One Martini backbone bead per residue (centre of mass of N, CA, C, O) as a GRO file, in nm:
protein
  252
    1MET     BB    1 -18.285   3.474 -12.604
    2SER     BB    2 -18.060   3.468 -12.325
    3TYR     BB    3 -17.834   3.275 -12.107
    4SER     BB    4 -17.675   3.201 -11.840
    5VAL     BB    5 -17.501   2.958 -11.686
    6GLY     BB    6 -17.661   2.978 -11.419
    7GLN     BB    7 -17.944   2.955 -11.539
    8VAL     BB    8 -17.908   2.681 -11.681
    9ALA     BB    9 -17.833   2.520 -11.434
   10GLY     BB   10 -18.110   2.570 -11.298
   11PHE     BB   11 -18.295   2.449 -11.511
   12ALA     BB   12 -18.136   2.152 -11.539
   13GLY     BB   13 -17.974   2.051 -11.275
   14VAL     BB   14 -17.681   2.155 -11.303
   15THR     BB   15 -17.360   2.239 -11.320
   16VAL     BB   16 -17.138   2.470 -11.412
   17ARG     BB   17 -16.908   2.271 -11.451
   18THR     BB   18 -17.049   2.097 -11.661
   19LEU     BB   19 -17.086   2.319 -11.876
   20HIS     BB   20 -16.787   2.378 -11.909
   21HIS     BB   21 -16.712   2.094 -12.001
   22TYR     BB   22 -16.891   2.084 -12.254
   23ASP     BB   23 -16.743   2.318 -12.388
   24GLU     BB   24 -16.448   2.208 -12.388
   25ILE     BB   25 -16.546   1.936 -12.565
   26GLY     BB   26 -16.788   2.035 -12.773
   27LEU     BB   27 -17.089   1.957 -12.686
   28LEU     BB   28 -17.163   2.263 -12.552
   29VAL     BB   29 -17.169   2.551 -12.737
   30PRO     BB   30 -17.231   2.854 -12.701
   31GLY     BB   31 -17.376   3.092 -12.923
   32GLU     BB   32 -17.276   3.308 -12.708
   33ARG     BB   33 -17.126   3.628 -12.612
   34SER     BB   34 -17.036   3.855 -12.420
   35ARG     BB   35 -16.849   4.133 -12.393
   36ALA     BB   36 -16.696   3.979 -12.144
   37GLY     BB   37 -16.709   3.653 -12.235
   38HIS     BB   38 -16.970   3.528 -12.159
   39ARG     BB   39 -17.188   3.291 -12.146
   40ARG     BB   40 -17.457   3.227 -12.394
   41TYR     BB   41 -17.787   3.087 -12.410
   42GLY     BB   42 -17.998   2.946 -12.628
   43ASP     BB   43 -18.254   2.760 -12.741
   44ALA     BB   44 -18.075   2.558 -12.896
   45ASP     BB   45 -17.897   2.490 -12.653
   46LEU     BB   46 -18.126   2.377 -12.477
   47ASP     BB   47 -18.204   2.148 -12.666
   48ARG     BB   48 -17.930   2.005 -12.656
   49LEU     BB   49 -17.921   1.961 -12.352
   50GLN     BB   50 -18.168   1.783 -12.342
   51GLN     BB   51 -18.045   1.558 -12.516
   52ILE     BB   52 -17.805   1.497 -12.342
   53MET     BB   53 -17.965   1.419 -12.085
   54PHE     BB   54 -18.121   1.188 -12.213
   55TYR     BB   55 -17.877   1.011 -12.288
   56ARG     BB   56 -17.752   1.003 -12.003
   57GLU     BB   57 -17.993   0.859 -11.867
   58LEU     BB   58 -17.914   0.593 -12.052
   59GLY     BB   59 -17.575   0.580 -12.036
   60PHE     BB   60 -17.426   0.758 -12.224
   61PRO     BB   61 -17.148   0.857 -12.332
   62LEU     BB   62 -17.017   1.148 -12.441
   63ASP     BB   63 -16.905   1.053 -12.718
   64GLU     BB   64 -17.178   0.932 -12.815
   65VAL     BB   65 -17.345   1.184 -12.795
   66ALA     BB   66 -17.185   1.347 -13.000
   67ALA     BB   67 -17.226   1.155 -13.240
   68LEU     BB   68 -17.533   1.173 -13.250
   69LEU     BB   69 -17.567   1.495 -13.272
   70ASP     BB   70 -17.338   1.530 -13.527
   71ASP     BB   71 -17.494   1.340 -13.717
   72PRO     BB   72 -17.660   1.413 -14.013
   73ASP     BB   73 -17.757   1.098 -14.091
   74ALA     BB   74 -17.891   1.060 -13.829
   75ASP     BB   75 -18.149   0.906 -13.619
   76PRO     BB   76 -18.193   0.956 -13.296
   77ARG     BB   77 -18.467   0.820 -13.241
   78GLU     BB   78 -18.405   0.541 -13.357
   79HIS     BB   79 -18.148   0.490 -13.201
   80LEU     BB   80 -18.279   0.515 -12.923
   81ARG     BB   81 -18.475   0.280 -12.950
   82ARG     BB   82 -18.262   0.064 -12.981
   83GLN     BB   83 -18.104   0.122 -12.720
   84HIS     BB   84 -18.339   0.083 -12.527
   85ALA     BB   85 -18.385  -0.213 -12.593
   86LEU     BB   86 -18.105  -0.310 -12.508
   87LEU     BB   87 -18.114  -0.208 -12.218
   88SER     BB   88 -18.364  -0.365 -12.130
   89ALA     BB   89 -18.247  -0.644 -12.182
   90ARG     BB   90 -18.004  -0.616 -11.997
   91ILE     BB   91 -18.156  -0.558 -11.735
   92GLY     BB   92 -18.323  -0.818 -11.733
   93LYS     BB   93 -18.076  -1.013 -11.705
   94LEU     BB   94 -17.955  -0.869 -11.441
   95GLN     BB   95 -18.183  -0.865 -11.229
   96ALA     BB   96 -18.169  -1.160 -11.120
   97MET     BB   97 -17.856  -1.102 -11.004
   98ALA     BB   98 -17.840  -0.836 -10.844
   99ALA     BB   99 -17.913  -0.909 -10.551
  100ALA     BB  100 -17.699  -1.125 -10.507
  101VAL     BB  101 -17.443  -0.950 -10.561
  102GLU     BB  102 -17.502  -0.726 -10.361
  103HIS     BB  103 -17.495  -0.911 -10.111
  104ALA     BB  104 -17.206  -0.998 -10.156
  105MET     BB  105 -17.083  -0.725 -10.094
  106GLU     BB  106 -17.204  -0.684  -9.796
  107ALA     BB  107 -17.134  -0.984  -9.683
  108ARG     BB  108 -16.958  -1.230  -9.773
  109LYS     BB  109 -17.086  -1.401  -9.547
  110MET     BB  110 -16.959  -1.313  -9.262
  111GLY     BB  111 -17.127  -1.489  -9.048
  112VAL     BB  112 -17.404  -1.596  -9.114
  113ASN     BB  113 -17.673  -1.631  -8.856
  114LEU     BB  114 -17.899  -1.826  -9.019
  115THR     BB  115 -18.159  -1.959  -9.129
  116PRO     BB  116 -18.278  -2.070  -9.418
  117GLU     BB  117 -18.534  -1.893  -9.405
  118GLU     BB  118 -18.389  -1.623  -9.340
  119LYS     BB  119 -18.206  -1.611  -9.582
  120PHE     BB  120 -18.431  -1.591  -9.792
  121GLU     BB  121 -18.561  -1.332  -9.680
  122VAL     BB  122 -18.299  -1.149  -9.700
  123PHE     BB  123 -18.142  -1.273  -9.985
  124GLY     BB  124 -18.303  -1.464 -10.139
  125ASP     BB  125 -18.131  -1.631 -10.391
  126PHE     BB  126 -17.897  -1.578 -10.214
  127ASP     BB  127 -17.605  -1.765 -10.108
  128PRO     BB  128 -17.360  -1.696  -9.883
  129ASP     BB  129 -17.209  -1.976  -9.879
  130ALA     BB  130 -17.101  -1.974 -10.180
  131TYR     BB  131 -16.858  -1.750 -10.086
  132ALA     BB  132 -16.679  -1.851  -9.855
  133ASP     BB  133 -16.420  -1.965  -9.991
  134GLU     BB  134 -16.339  -1.713 -10.148
  135VAL     BB  135 -16.316  -1.518  -9.912
  136ARG     BB  136 -16.111  -1.680  -9.749
  137GLU     BB  137 -15.889  -1.688  -9.970
  138ARG     BB  138 -15.860  -1.370 -10.016
  139TRP     BB  139 -15.918  -1.260  -9.677
  140GLY     BB  140 -15.860  -1.449  -9.424
  141GLY     BB  141 -15.577  -1.294  -9.323
  142SER     BB  142 -15.724  -1.044  -9.251
  143ASP     BB  143 -15.838  -0.808  -9.037
  144ALA     BB  144 -16.107  -0.748  -9.176
  145TYR     BB  145 -16.218  -1.033  -9.174
  146LYS     BB  146 -16.206  -1.082  -8.869
  147GLU     BB  147 -16.383  -0.842  -8.789
  148SER     BB  148 -16.632  -0.925  -8.952
  149GLN     BB  149 -16.678  -1.195  -8.817
  150ARG     BB  150 -16.718  -1.085  -8.533
  151ARG     BB  151 -16.960  -0.895  -8.584
  152THR     BB  152 -17.163  -1.090  -8.766
  153ALA     BB  153 -17.214  -1.344  -8.587
  154SER     BB  154 -17.463  -1.176  -8.423
  155TYR     BB  155 -17.647  -1.135  -8.648
  156THR     BB  156 -17.959  -1.073  -8.743
  157LYS     BB  157 -18.215  -1.046  -8.948
  158GLU     BB  158 -18.260  -0.743  -8.886
  159ASP     BB  159 -17.972  -0.653  -8.937
  160TRP     BB  160 -17.954  -0.738  -9.238
  161LYS     BB  161 -18.193  -0.571  -9.339
  162ARG     BB  162 -18.084  -0.299  -9.258
  163LEU     BB  163 -17.819  -0.307  -9.420
  164THR     BB  164 -17.945  -0.347  -9.695
  165GLU     BB  165 -18.115  -0.085  -9.702
  166GLU     BB  166 -17.881   0.115  -9.657
  167PHE     BB  167 -17.707   0.033  -9.903
  168ASP     BB  168 -17.918   0.086 -10.117
  169ALA     BB  169 -17.940   0.391 -10.056
  170VAL     BB  170 -17.653   0.466 -10.137
  171HIS     BB  171 -17.672   0.373 -10.431
  172ARG     BB  172 -17.910   0.556 -10.511
  173LYS     BB  173 -17.768   0.821 -10.448
  174MET     BB  174 -17.541   0.792 -10.656
  175ALA     BB  175 -17.725   0.763 -10.902
  176GLY     BB  176 -17.848   1.047 -10.868
  177VAL     BB  177 -17.591   1.208 -10.908
  178MET     BB  178 -17.529   1.101 -11.188
  179ALA     BB  179 -17.803   1.191 -11.322
  180SER     BB  180 -17.739   1.508 -11.275
  181GLY     BB  181 -17.423   1.541 -11.402
  182ARG     BB  182 -17.222   1.498 -11.197
  183PRO     BB  183 -16.918   1.451 -11.123
  184ALA     BB  184 -16.720   1.225 -10.948
  185ASP     BB  185 -16.551   1.491 -10.820
  186SER     BB  186 -16.771   1.591 -10.669
  187ALA     BB  187 -16.900   1.669 -10.370
  188GLU     BB  188 -17.147   1.485 -10.386
  189ALA     BB  189 -17.003   1.218 -10.462
  190MET     BB  190 -16.795   1.215 -10.230
  191ASP     BB  191 -17.002   1.207 -10.000
  192VAL     BB  192 -17.116   0.928 -10.077
  193ALA     BB  193 -16.849   0.777 -10.058
  194GLU     BB  194 -16.816   0.833  -9.756
  195GLU     BB  195 -17.075   0.691  -9.672
  196HIS     BB  196 -16.985   0.414  -9.776
  197ARG     BB  197 -16.733   0.383  -9.596
  198ARG     BB  198 -16.881   0.416  -9.320
  199PHE     BB  199 -17.067   0.178  -9.349
  200ILE     BB  200 -16.849  -0.040  -9.349
  201SER     BB  201 -16.720   0.043  -9.077
  202SER     BB  202 -16.987  -0.002  -8.903
  203GLY     BB  203 -17.068  -0.310  -9.014
  204TYR     BB  204 -16.763  -0.462  -9.051
  205TYR     BB  205 -16.501  -0.262  -9.106
  206ASP     BB  206 -16.213  -0.087  -9.118
  207CYS     BB  207 -16.223   0.155  -9.379
  208SER     BB  208 -15.996   0.269  -9.554
  209TYR     BB  209 -15.904   0.458  -9.816
  210GLU     BB  210 -15.732   0.247  -9.951
  211MET     BB  211 -15.945   0.020  -9.940
  212HIS     BB  212 -16.168   0.172 -10.089
  213THR     BB  213 -16.019   0.192 -10.363
  214CYS     BB  214 -15.999  -0.113 -10.402
  215LEU     BB  215 -16.301  -0.160 -10.420
  216GLY     BB  216 -16.345   0.016 -10.668
  217GLU     BB  217 -16.173  -0.157 -10.858
  218MET     BB  218 -16.346  -0.417 -10.819
  219TYR     BB  219 -16.613  -0.309 -10.941
  220VAL     BB  220 -16.471  -0.321 -11.233
  221ALA     BB  221 -16.306  -0.600 -11.248
  222ASP     BB  222 -16.560  -0.742 -11.134
  223GLU     BB  223 -16.838  -0.858 -11.295
  224ARG     BB  224 -17.029  -0.884 -11.051
  225PHE     BB  225 -17.013  -0.594 -10.954
  226THR     BB  226 -17.072  -0.454 -11.219
  227ALA     BB  227 -17.356  -0.575 -11.260
  228THR     BB  228 -17.486  -0.446 -11.018
  229TYR     BB  229 -17.441  -0.144 -11.098
  230GLU     BB  230 -17.561  -0.161 -11.387
  231ALA     BB  231 -17.851  -0.228 -11.284
  232ILE     BB  232 -17.895   0.048 -11.151
  233ARG     BB  233 -17.669   0.197 -11.353
  234PRO     BB  234 -17.526   0.288 -11.620
  235GLY     BB  235 -17.185   0.342 -11.514
  236LEU     BB  236 -17.162   0.313 -11.193
  237ALA     BB  237 -16.900   0.164 -11.137
  238VAL     BB  238 -16.706   0.386 -11.239
  239TYR     BB  239 -16.825   0.616 -11.073
  240MET     BB  240 -16.765   0.496 -10.799
  241ARG     BB  241 -16.462   0.467 -10.824
  242ASP     BB  242 -16.402   0.771 -10.878
  243ALA     BB  243 -16.530   0.879 -10.615
  244MET     BB  244 -16.353   0.717 -10.417
  245LEU     BB  245 -16.085   0.835 -10.510
  246ALA     BB  246 -16.149   1.135 -10.470
  247ASN     BB  247 -16.205   1.108 -10.166
  248ALA     BB  248 -15.924   1.010 -10.085
  249VAL     BB  249 -15.773   1.258 -10.187
  250ARG     BB  250 -15.925   1.465 -10.010
  251HIS     BB  251 -15.812   1.302  -9.733
  252SER     BB  252 -15.484   1.320  -9.779
   0.00000   0.00000   0.00000
């Protein structure tokens, strides 16, 4: 029995576009074609797709997935166990600093007006004052910095907790889109990128599309930002950057 590309997309929870892409790069070439030339997937193809999605769930890039599945001498299960152990160790090391760096992204000092006790409650181990000099040096002369200072100077503990929870939710939503196999330039990913941009604009400063793409580049270039997103999901920093760029292009 064979299935159409639309049926397989429905089974696996991926887009037809993703399956077309996998076919084009030779990662998942359907075993059959209909008389009209349409893709038809058999049980072996579905098994391979399941393996692809499993590796992708662990953050493996597509070229590594292809190498794993196409190497006749490799034992994918043993290799997967080793990689899973490495990923777990990596996540464990990053977890301790993840919250601190994530809060650095959303607050970056920006006039946090809290008592020491409230800072600890809102930001955990992260001390927003520790980034004050760097933030001022890099962006102190910008209109965005001045606007953010003005807005956040009056923020209360409840305001900061709300902003933190909302920003966390945006990041989790993007990680979910990535986990589904949708490309970074898909409508779903771009919509979350737009939500991310609007969140910054509403909470801190007017974030233009140009500025938003610059932030995306920083998420990849600055290891502290990268570590934060990698702790949420391996590969998320690059995925975020690409989605933010695609969204900016969509609105240009």
